[in-house]
C-alpha positions in Angstrom: 29.7 23.1 4.4 30.5 20.6 1.7 33.8 19.1 0.5 34.6 17.4 -2.7 35.7 13.7 -2.6 36.8 11.5 -5.4 35.5 7.9 -5.2 37.2 5.1 -7.2 35.3 2.4 -9.0 34.7 -0.3 -6.4 35.2 1.9 -3.4 32.5 1.9 -0.7 31.4 5.3 0.6 28.9 4.1 3.2 28.5 0.6 4.8 25.1 -1.0 5.5 24.2 -0.9 9.2 27.2 1.4 10.1 26.8 4.8 11.5 26.2 7.4 8.7 28.3 10.5 9.6 27.9 12.0 6.2 25.4 12.7 3.4 26.4 13.5 -0.1 25.3 14.8 -3.5 26.6 13.0 -6.6 28.4 15.3 -9.0 29.9 12.7 -11.4 29.7 9.0 -11.9 27.3 6.2 -10.9 27.0 4.4 -7.6 25.0 1.5 -6.4 22.9 0.9 -3.3 23.4 -2.6 -1.9 21.7 -4.6 0.8 23.3 -7.9 2.0 21.6 -11.0 3.3 22.7 -12.9 6.4 24.6 -15.5 4.2 26.6 -12.7 2.5 24.7 -12.5 -0.8 24.1 -9.0 -2.1 21.2 -7.4 -3.9 21.5 -4.0 -5.7 18.4 -2.1 -4.6 19.1 1.1 -6.5 21.5 3.1 -8.7 22.3 6.8 -8.2 23.5 9.3 -10.8 24.7 12.9 -10.9 22.4 15.2 -9.0 21.1 12.3 -6.8 21.4 12.5 -3.1 23.1 9.8 -0.9 22.6 9.1 2.8 19.9 9.6 5.3 19.5 13.1 6.9 18.2 12.9 10.5 19.1 9.2 10.6 21.9 7.4 12.5 22.6 4.3 10.4 22.9 3.6 6.7 20.2 1.2 5.5 22.4 0.1 2.6 26.0 0.2 1.4 26.9 2.7 -1.2 29.6 1.6 -3.7 30.9 3.3 -6.8 30.2 1.5 -10.0 32.4 3.9 -11.9 34.9 6.5 -10.8 32.8 9.2 -9.2 32.9 12.6 -7.5 30.6 13.5 -4.6 30.1 16.6 -2.5 30.1 15.4 1.1 28.4 17.0 4.1 28.8 16.2 7.8 25.4 14.8 8.6 25.0 16.6 11.9 25.9 20.0 10.3 23.6 19.2 7.4 20.7 18.3 9.8 21.2 21.5 11.8 21.2 23.5 8.6 18.1 21.7 7.2 16.2 22.2 10.5 16.5 25.9 10.2 15.6 26.1 6.5 12.0 24.8 5.9 12.5 25.1 2.1 15.3 22.6 2.2 13.2 20.2 4.4 10.4 20.3 1.7 12.9 19.5 -1.0 14.3 16.6 1.0 10.7 15.3 1.5 10.0 15.5 -2.2 13.3 13.7 -2.9 12.4 11.0 -0.4 9.0 10.5 -2.0 10.6 10.2 -5.4 13.0 7.6 -4.0 10.0 5.7 -2.5 8.4 5.7 -6.0 11.6 4.4 -7.5 11.9 1.7 -4.9 8.3 0.5 -5.6 9.1 0.4 -9.3 12.3 -1.5 -8.5 10.3 -4.1 -6.5 8.1 -4.7 -9.5 11.0 -4.8 -11.9 12.9 -7.4 -9.9 10.0 -9.4 -8.5 7.4 -9.8 -11.3 9.0 -9.0 -14.7 10.5 -11.5 -17.2 14.1 -11.2 -18.3 13.1 -9.3 -21.5 10.9 -6.9 -19.6 13.6 -6.3 -17.0 16.2 -5.4 -19.7 13.8 -3.2 -21.7 12.7 -1.4 -18.5 16.3 -0.9 -17.5 17.3 0.5 -20.9 14.3 2.9 -20.9 15.3 4.2 -17.5 18.9 4.6 -18.5 17.8 6.4 -21.6 16.0 9.0 -19.5 18.9 9.4 -17.1 21.8 9.3 -19.6 20.3 10.5 -23.0 23.1 11.9 -25.2 25.8 11.3 -22.7 29.0 9.8 -24.2 27.2 8.8 -27.4 29.9 8.6 -30.1 27.5 8.0 -32.9 25.8 11.3 -32.4 22.4 9.7 -32.3 19.9 11.8 -30.2 18.3 8.7 -29.0 21.6 7.1 -28.0 23.5 7.0 -24.7 26.6 5.3 -23.3 26.2 3.0 -20.2 28.7 3.7 -17.5 29.1 0.0 -16.7 29.3 -3.3 -18.5 26.9 -6.2 -19.1 28.0 -8.1 -15.9 27.0 -5.1 -13.9 23.7 -4.8 -15.7 23.0 -8.4 -15.0 23.9 -7.9 -11.3 21.5 -4.9 -11.1 18.7 -6.9 -12.7 19.3 -10.2 -10.9 20.0 -12.0 -14.1 23.0 -13.9 -15.5 25.3 -12.2 -17.9 24.4 -14.8 -20.6 20.7 -14.0 -20.2 21.4 -10.2 -20.4 23.5 -10.6 -23.5 20.9 -12.8 -25.2 18.2 -10.2 -24.6 20.4 -7.4 -26.0 21.3 -9.5 -29.0 17.6 -10.3 -29.7 16.7 -6.6 -29.4 19.3 -5.7 -31.9 18.2 -8.5 -34.3 14.6 -7.3 -34.0 15.8 -3.7 -34.9 14.7 -2.3 -31.6 18.2 -1.1 -30.7 21.6 -0.6 -32.2 24.8 -1.5 -30.2 27.5 0.6 -31.9 30.0 -0.3 -29.2 30.2 -2.4 -26.1 28.5 0.2 -23.9 26.7 2.4 -26.4 22.9 1.9 -26.8 20.8 3.5 -29.5 17.0 3.0 -29.2 15.6 2.8 -32.7 12.0 1.9 -31.7 11.0 3.4 -28.4 7.3 2.3 -28.7 8.4 -1.3 -29.3 10.7 -1.2 -26.3 7.9 0.3 -24.1 5.8 -2.7 -25.2 8.6 -5.1 -24.3 8.9 -3.4 -20.9 5.3 -4.3 -20.1 
């Protein structure tokens, strides 16, 4: 039922509030989930990676916009066809429920991250999560505890609700304290995971 679709960096796959005729599975790349306020400001409410699911089965409207942060590839399904297929396959419904509960847990964690944590706690929490999702991917230094971020510091700042200056200061301080190495603009090597976990609160 699915078809492959390339999504360019910056391209929007689903628009908040619009009808959602498709659902999709991410194969490559990173996309952001964005909610807009009445005055046009945007808040990133989630980031999706390869193997993550996008869209709302059994729903009519998208609760957020989905925009590619990097070039990406997704497998797209017509939502009505997907819903019909899921309705006749209880195992798939159970997997969708588990995935939905996992997303709810991530959303609650995101609320804590954005609402209650300091700048240093936000950056440390974010790097720990990226380490779990991206460990070893694109790491030129060969460090087993290293990974390459698929986006730059401005996008990190946008995700965390910080300025790029604050984000850069926090990364520089972590490097000065020996908690991380920054071999290149996007590569992160965590030297002291316990210290970073302490920083994350």
